[in-house]
N, C-alpha and C positions, 0 to 999 in steps of 0.2 A: 502493499499501501503506500502510493505516495506522499507528497504534502498536499495538502487540500487546500483550494481557495477559498479566502469563506466571504459574508456578511456580517452584520450582526444587527442587532436590534435590540429593544430594551419592553419588558413588561411585565410589572409585578414587582419581585425583590432581586434580582440579579440578572444580566443580562445574557442575551443567548446568542448562539452562534449558528449559522447555518452556512452549508456549502452545495455546491452542486457532487450530487452523488455521495453523500457523507456519510461516514460513520459517527454514533454518536453513544454515549454513556451518560444514562439518563438515570437520573435519581426523582419519587414522587412516592409524598407519605400523605399516612393520613392527617384530619384534619387536625387533630391533640399533638400530634406526636414530637412538636418542637415548645419550647420556651417561647411566648411572648416575647419576653425581652431580646431573645439570641434573633426572631425574626428583626427585632425592630434596628437593632444594629444590621442586618444585612442590608435595610430598608438606605439606614443611613448612609453607609457603601455606596450603592448602585451609581450615582449618578458621577460620584467621580472617576468610577472604573469605566462605566462607559465612554466618558470625557476622554480617558487615557487608549482606549479601545478605537475611535473615531479614527478614519484613513484620514493619512496626513500629518495625523498630529503627534507632536514630537514630544513625549514623556519628561518632564522633569523628575528631579529626586523624588520632590516630594508624593508626586504621582505612582512615582513603581511604589513609595512606602505606603500610599493606599492601596496597591494594589496586592502589597504584600500579607496587610493586614486582613483585606478580605478572604487571603485565603486561608489565612487561619482560624478566619471566623467558620470557613466552610467548612476544618476541619473537626472544626467542634461542635458544628451541628451535626455533622457525620457520625462522631463520639455520643452525643445527644439519642442521635438515633438508635447507635445502637444498644445504649443502657435500655429500651424499652418504655420510654414516655409514653402516656396518655392512653388509649383504648388498645386492645390487641385484638382488632376485630381477624387480622391477617391469622391468625393463631388459630381459629376455626378451617378444620379443614373442608368448608363448605365453602368459606368466601376465601379464601385460596386457588380453592378451586376454579369458580367464578372469575377471582384475575387469571388465572392461567389460561383457562378458555380463553378470553379476549384477547388474551397476548398471544396465542398462538395463532389464533382465530386464521388472519389474512397474510401468514406469515408465507411468502414466497409471491403474494400476488401485489403487497402495497409493501409491503417491508421485509429483507432479508433479519432474522434473529440471527444474533451470533451467540448471547449471552443472557441469561437472565436469572433471578433471583427474587422470591416475594417472602421478605422477613414479619416478622409479626405486625410493624405500623410502618412501613417501606416498604418498597420494592427499587430493584436493580434493574437496571436494562443497557443491552448493547447490543442496536441495531442501525440497518442504513433503511431508508428509504427510496423504495422505487419511483420509476417513474416520474407523474408530477407531485407524489403525494411528499410534501413535508413532515419537518418533527412535528411541527403543530400541529397539522391536522392527525397526527396519527395517534398522536399523546391524549386528542380532546375526543377520538375513537373508545379507547382502551377506558380512559377515566368514566366519559358520559355511561358507558354500557354497563359498566363492573361496577358501581355508583350505584345505577337503578336496581340493577338485580340485588346487591349487598343491602342496602338500605330497604328493600323490601321482603327479604328473607329473613332479617332482622328486624322488621317490624319497627323500623325507625323514619324518621327524616331530616330534613338539613343534610350540611356537606359532609359527604364522606373521606373526599381527597382534597386536601392543600390547593388552594388555586396557584400557585408557583410550584414549580420544580428547578432543580439543579441539573443544570447540562453542561460537558465536556466533548468538544469537538475530539476524536479519534484522531490525530496525523497519519500516523503510519502503523507496519503491522507492530513490529516492538511494543506498540502502544497498546495495539490492539490485545495481543497475548498476555500482557501484564494488567490491565484491566478488565481484561475475562478472568485472573487468575483469581486476583481480586474478588470477583464474584460468588466465584465457586465458593471460595474459601471461608466467606461471610459469617454462614448459618454457623460452621463450627469455630470460629472465633469467636461468636456471640454466645457459645454454650449452650446450642442447637444441635440434639443427639439425631442422628437420622432422619435428618431434618427435607423431607421430599420433595420441597419446592424449587428447586436447582436446578439448571441445566446448560450445559456449554455446547454449541454446536457447532465449531470449527473444526 
């Protein structure tokens, strides 16, 4: 996999990167799985990072420092997710199956899955959109369908998934292998024994 040209846009808490025929590492999570103060800190840093990533912008040292700060915050977010905050709806096999089925449904048609893992309160995915399908349109399909089915099964209403998600553009083969290994090992590192909701398709 060679380096991938990309464009950037911003929606919600963190910038999103998109490229032609790109591969993405995505994390989306249950609505209550991260503490509000952490989400507020992500929001505060969004504009600085978005400006630093704009085409033709020459980052000053302060902007580089803010980008480093955001990376540190995102690492804390991952740690918070693995600690299992909030509801654990995805630990229910019925709910996990709904999410897994939605993820796999259009594999080979709208996107190519490389790796995925459903954790108790969040989901990791590595995938490449196909044809005219985009990162955002694919995610919308997964999240809207699974939220509707899960809420119906649980007898609840309201937001099931957090609106925002984290994404990372996978730039080369080495990165793809490294990230896929992280996805595969995530349940074990979180202490989940014989966890069935994980797959690598490389």
